[in-house]
Every structure is written in C-alpha cells, then in structure tokens.
C-alpha positions as semicolon CSV with decimal commas, in nm:
position;residue;x (nm);y (nm);z (nm)
1;X;13,732;16,198;7,693
2;X;13,777;15,925;7,434
3;X;14,008;15,729;7,660
4;X;13,751;15,749;7,942
5;X;13,475;15,607;7,719
6;X;13,707;15,332;7,598
7;X;13,796;15,244;7,959
8;X;13,427;15,225;8,050
9;X;13,357;15,002;7,752
10;X;13,647;14,779;7,850
11;X;13,514;14,756;8,206
12;X;13,166;14,667;8,078
13;X;13,305;14,398;7,850
14;X;13,511;14,260;8,136
15;X;13,211;14,245;8,374
16;X;12,991;14,075;8,115
17;X;13,264;13,824;8,035
18;X;13,309;13,747;8,405
19;X;12,934;13,691;8,451
20;X;12,908;13,473;8,142
21;X;13,216;13,269;8,236
22;X;13,094;13,215;8,590
23;X;12,750;13,098;8,475
24;X;12,898;12,860;8,215
25;X;13,142;12,720;8,474
26;X;12,851;12,661;8,714
27;X;12,648;12,492;8,438
28;X;12,936;12,261;8,351
29;X;12,993;12,175;8,718
30;X;12,622;12,104;8,767
31;X;12,609;11,880;8,459
32;X;12,910;11,678;8,574
33;X;12,777;11,637;8,928
34;X;12,431;11,546;8,797
35;X;12,583;11,272;8,582
36;X;12,787;11,137;8,872
37;X;12,487;11,125;9,108
38;X;12,283;10,937;8,848
39;X;12,557;10,681;8,783
40;X;12,662;10,630;9,148
41;X;12,357;10,419;9,255
42;X;12,444;10,159;8,991
43;X;12,791;10,119;9,145
44;X;12,656;10,032;9,490
45;X;12,794;9,701;9,617
46;X;12,590;9,443;9,802
47;X;12,612;9,512;10,175
48;X;12,615;9,287;10,478
49;X;12,296;9,113;10,590
50;X;12,136;9,185;10,253
51;X;11,873;8,913;10,294
52;X;11,772;9,027;10,643
53;X;11,724;9,400;10,583
54;X;11,357;9,485;10,533
55;X;11,198;9,797;10,392
56;X;11,158;10,072;10,646
57;X;10,854;10,292;10,687
58;X;10,809;10,522;10,389
59;X;11,110;10,383;10,203
60;X;10,993;10,516;9,867
61;X;10,885;10,849;10,016
62;X;11,221;10,895;10,186
63;X;11,393;10,799;9,862
64;X;11,198;11,071;9,683
65;X;11,297;11,315;9,958
66;X;11,664;11,225;9,923
67;X;11,639;11,273;9,546
68;X;11,493;11,623;9,587
69;X;11,754;11,713;9,848
70;X;12,027;11,589;9,614
71;X;11,898;11,811;9,333
72;X;11,888;12,112;9,566
73;X;12,244;12,043;9,676
74;X;12,352;12,032;9,311
75;X;12,193;12,373;9,253
76;X;12,368;12,508;9,563
77;X;12,699;12,364;9,445
78;X;12,645;12,527;9,107
79;X;12,590;12,863;9,276
80;X;12,910;12,821;9,478
81;X;13,096;12,732;9,160
82;X;12,963;13,044;8,990
83;X;13,079;13,266;9,276
84;X;13,421;13,101;9,286
85;X;13,462;13,127;8,908
86;X;13,354;13,492;8,913
87;X;13,610;13,572;9,182
88;X;13,886;13,390;8,996
89;X;13,806;13,558;8,665
90;X;13,791;13,898;8,831
91;X;14,139;13,852;8,978
92;X;14,321;13,669;8,702
93;X;14,109;13,724;8,394
94;X;14,067;14,000;8,143
95;X;13,830;14,092;7,858
96;X;13,822;13,801;7,611
97;X;13,520;13,852;7,392
98;X;13,347;14,157;7,255
99;X;13,086;14,260;7,009
100;X;12,808;14,023;6,903
101;X;12,958;13,710;7,060
102;X;12,980;13,879;7,397
103;X;12,611;13,975;7,392
104;X;12,499;13,633;7,267
105;X;12,689;13,453;7,540
106;X;12,567;13,698;7,802
107;X;12,206;13,645;7,689
108;X;12,253;13,270;7,714
109;X;12,402;13,314;8,061
110;X;12,097;13,516;8,165
111;X;11,866;13,239;8,043
112;X;12,067;12,983;8,239
113;X;12,045;13,201;8,550
114;X;11,667;13,225;8,510
115;X;11,648;12,847;8,466
116;X;11,851;12,805;8,786
117;X;11,601;13,014;8,978
118;X;11,305;12,822;8,831
119;X;11,459;12,486;8,926
120;X;11,544;12,621;9,271
121;X;11,186;12,734;9,344
122;X;11,036;12,415;9,201
123;X;11,285;12,206;9,397
124;X;11,204;12,382;9,722
125;X;10,830;12,325;9,674
126;X;10,892;11,960;9,585
127;X;11,113;11,928;9,895
128;X;10,832;12,051;10,118
129;X;10,587;11,800;9,968
130;X;10,836;11,512;9,985
131;X;10,934;11,595;10,343
132;X;10,571;11,598;10,455
133;X;10,506;11,267;10,277
134;X;10,808;11,101;10,438
135;X;10,713;11,223;10,785
136;X;10,351;11,113;10,731
137;X;10,465;10,759;10,648
138;X;10,692;10,745;10,954
139;X;10,422;10,883;11,186
140;X;10,164;10,633;11,064
141;X;10,413;10,346;11,090
142;X;10,489;10,442;11,450
143;X;10,118;10,424;11,533
144;X;10,075;10,092;11,351
145;X;10,373;9,945;11,536
146;X;10,164;9,945;11,854
147;X;9,951;9,671;11,697
148;X;10,241;9,432;11,756
149;X;10,112;9,397;12,113
150;X;9,809;9,224;11,961
151;X;10,015;8,980;11,757
152;X;10,011;9,175;11,431
153;X;10,315;9,252;11,215
154;X;10,356;9,565;11,006
155;X;10,527;9,562;10,665
156;X;10,615;9,861;10,450
157;X;10,645;9,916;10,074
158;X;10,530;9,564;9,989
159;X;10,584;9,489;9,617
160;X;10,302;9,292;9,455
161;X;10,366;9,296;9,083
162;X;10,267;9,635;8,943
163;X;10,128;9,749;9,280
164;X;10,328;9,843;9,588
165;X;10,143;9,856;9,918
166;X;10,240;10,152;10,133
167;X;10,179;9,965;10,458
168;X;10,040;9,624;10,545
169;X;9,922;9,490;10,878
170;X;9,898;9,112;10,893
171;X;9,839;8,862;11,171
172;X;9,583;8,643;11,341
173;X;9,331;8,928;11,353
174;X;9,333;8,976;10,976
175;X;9,518;9,152;10,697
176;X;9,485;9,524;10,620
177;X;9,630;9,686;10,306
178;X;9,688;10,056;10,370
179;X;9,719;10,320;10,099
180;X;9,854;10,650;10,232
181;X;9,753;10,992;10,104
182;X;10,016;11,251;10,196
183;X;9,840;11,584;10,167
184;X;9,911;11,865;10,409
185;X;9,607;12,035;10,565
186;X;9,564;12,400;10,475
187;X;9,401;12,701;10,632
188;X;9,057;12,610;10,494
189;X;9,013;12,314;10,727
190;X;9,150;11,973;10,813
191;X;8,845;11,746;10,781
192;X;8,817;11,463;10,529
193;X;8,548;11,207;10,455
194;X;8,442;10,943;10,207
195;X;8,154;11,050;9,986
196;X;8,042;10,766;9,765
197;X;8,341;10,664;9,553
198;X;8,555;10,968;9,628
199;X;8,752;11,113;9,917
200;X;8,657;11,476;9,984
201;X;8,873;11,722;10,174
202;X;8,732;12,028;10,349
203;X;8,929;12,264;10,126
204;X;8,736;12,143;9,821
205;X;8,992;11,898;9,686
206;X;8,871;11,546;9,600
207;X;9,041;11,219;9,513
208;X;8,837;11,014;9,267
209;X;9,050;10,703;9,215
210;X;9,214;10,644;9,555
211;X;8,939;10,417;9,683
212;X;8,961;10,202;9,370
213;X;9,340;10,188;9,409
214;X;9,305;10,074;9,772
215;X;9,064;9,800;9,665
216;X;9,298;9,684;9,388
217;X;9,586;9,676;9,635
218;X;9,386;9,458;9,874
219;X;9,285;9,222;9,593
220;X;9,647;9,198;9,479
221;X;9,746;9,063;9,818
222;X;9,444;8,834;9,840
223;X;9,528;8,691;9,496
224;X;9,898;8,650;9,572
225;X;10,030;8,297;9,580
226;X;10,132;8,221;9,938
227;X;10,263;7,877;10,015
228;X;10,102;7,720;10,320
229;X;9,771;7,906;10,322
230;X;9,469;7,687;10,376
231;X;9,232;7,924;10,193
232;X;9,214;8,254;10,007
233;X;9,233;8,530;10,264
234;X;9,018;8,841;10,275
235;X;9,221;9,164;10,287
236;X;9,057;9,482;10,408
237;X;9,143;9,797;10,207
238;X;9,229;10,104;10,413
239;X;9,319;10,463;10,320
240;X;9,533;10,661;10,564
241;X;9,520;11,041;10,572
242;X;9,770;11,155;10,839
243;X;9,712;11,505;10,970
244;X;9,340;11,512;10,884
245;X;9,036;11,466;11,106
246;X;8,796;11,204;10,974
247;X;8,424;11,278;10,939
248;X;8,153;11,011;10,898
249;X;8,117;10,875;10,546
250;X;7,832;10,984;10,320
251;X;7,656;10,812;10,034
252;X;7,690;10,450;9,934
253;X;8,039;10,339;10,032
254;X;8,221;10,010;10,005
255;X;8,436;9,840;10,264
256;X;8,720;10,094;10,236
257;X;8,752;10,313;10,543
258;X;8,975;10,601;10,651
259;X;9,225;10,621;10,934
260;X;9,475;10,878;11,054
261;X;9,778;10,859;11,280
262;X;9,551;10,882;11,586
263;X;9,295;10,617;11,493
264;X;9,547;10,370;11,348
265;X;9,570;10,185;11,680
266;X;9,196;10,106;11,647
267;X;9,242;9,960;11,300
268;X;9,164;9,604;11,407
269;X;8,814;9,700;11,525
270;X;8,705;9,721;11,162
271;X;8,771;9,352;11,108
272;X;8,510;9,080;11,137
273;X;8,553;8,731;11,282
274;X;8,546;8,591;10,928
275;X;8,853;8,803;10,842
276;X;9,069;8,647;11,113
277;X;9,338;8,394;11,025
278;X;9,441;8,069;11,183
279;X;9,784;8,065;11,345
280;X;9,946;7,864;11,064
281;X;9,794;8,088;10,795
282;X;9,912;8,402;10,972
283;X;10,263;8,257;11,008
284;X;10,275;8,154;10,639
285;X;10,156;8,498;10,527
286;X;10,407;8,679;10,745
287;X;10,690;8,460;10,619
288;X;10,599;8,534;10,258
289;X;10,575;8,907;10,327
290;X;10,914;8,903;10,498
291;X;11,070;8,763;10,181
292;X;10,889;9,018;9,963
293;X;10,997;9,317;10,173
294;X;11,372;9,260;10,159
295;X;11,532;9,594;10,081
296;X;11,735;9,537;9,764
297;X;11,868;9,893;9,748
298;X;12,019;9,911;10,096
C-alpha cells in the first residue's frame, strides 16, 4: 500500500514538473523570438528603387495588421514549443523537483498559461480590428483611384510634421485631405451622420474630435511650403467612413463632409470653382507630395 502511494506521488511530481518545464521552455522561446522580431526591422538594408517606391494604400494600417499577426504567430510558436518540450520531458525526463519548489514553480507556470490565454484573446480581437481597418483603407483607395480619369492623383499616408494624412486627392480640381474612420458596423445599424461638431453612429457611438482632426490635417497641407505654388491653396477636409451609410448632416456644421467607399467617386462635386488649381500649381503640388510619400521602410 505504501509503495502504491509513493508511486502515485512520484507520478504527480513528474507530471507537474513536465507541465512547469514545458511552460518555462515556451516562455523562453517566446521571449527570444520577441526580441529577434523587434531587432530585425533595424537590420533591414536599403532596397532597390528606394526613391521611387511610394506609400501604398493603408500602409500604416497594414503595418499594424502585420504587427498583430506577428504577435499571434509568436504565441502559436510558444504553444508548439510547450507541446514539444512536454513530449520530450515525458520521454526522456524524470522527477527533478519536489516539495515547496515544485508547487511554487507550478503556480508560476499556471500564471504564465493564463497570461498566454489573455494575450491570445486580446491579440485575436486586435487582429479583427486591424484587418478591418486595413481592408477599409484599401477599399477606399480603390474607389479614389477612379478619380485619376479626371486628372486627380491619390496619395496615401502623407507625412506633414506631426500629422499624417490617411489619403489625399490632389489635382486641377482641388485638394482633398481625407481622414479615415475604420469602425465596423454592428447589428444596431449602419447609418452615420454629422451632428454639429461630432460624428454620430446609429449604434450610439460618437466621435467628438474627428472633425477637428480633419480640419487640422487640411490646414497642415494648406500651410505646407510647396515650391512653385502661386498662392496658398484651399484644402477641403473630408472624413471617410467605409461600410457605413451616410445620412444628411444636422445642426451647424463646417465644411467637413462624410464619404464612404461608394460615394468617394463623387468627391470632386463638393469642390467649388475657387478651390480649383491652375495646371502649374497642381503639378508643383503633386511633385512635392510625391517626394513626401516615398516609402522609407520598404
């Protein structure tokens, strides 16, 4: 009877040691891979045609998506490491620790396992948001690209000091600075409108500072120093809400207006004759924007 109890205790100690060892091996593997993925971007060498590669649609959004996917892959690799380590310890290992140390290490392993699950759930939710944002940028850019038939050019992720424009349409028919709101419609409705100085969604959510941000973005471009311009241009601020249906504005609103991926092709109708640019001004502005939008991380 005593030998049976001792054998059971030995088996329990062995199982707990295997679990703890596997979790610690996975944690170490995750930490090493996390460090490598953070250092690797700084080792990137300058590629070919570096001065001719412009920012693509949703460059920052797709970068955020890649970052989330990388973190999820690290968690998956950690899980694979844990399973491999558990199998190896089960075959070749034996009870190493017992008593208080065994329980302390097992408790720590349990906390690490819980943390893994928390990061996994949070990462999956962040992946869904980042994926929708990236697809929203690409869908809007595809609609804006049709404006090229009217002599307009579309630029993406335009850096202007502390502000980065999500999308910018510039040409003879005017300049339009577009701020994109990537928010997925829910079951409570898909209608959005401007109400005074806020953007209200049908599900009750409201954005209070997006209109002011769009106006600041437009002013940043208007105030930018562009060689060859004959006068200070007027830039129209626009907020894009892909996936949402747009209702008429309410209250006292400014010049900011809403578009979605369907109405983007009618963007130029909002401009006035005074907003149009002469051919040489449009060419100078487009040349400056081309230099600003060179992708330095490609």
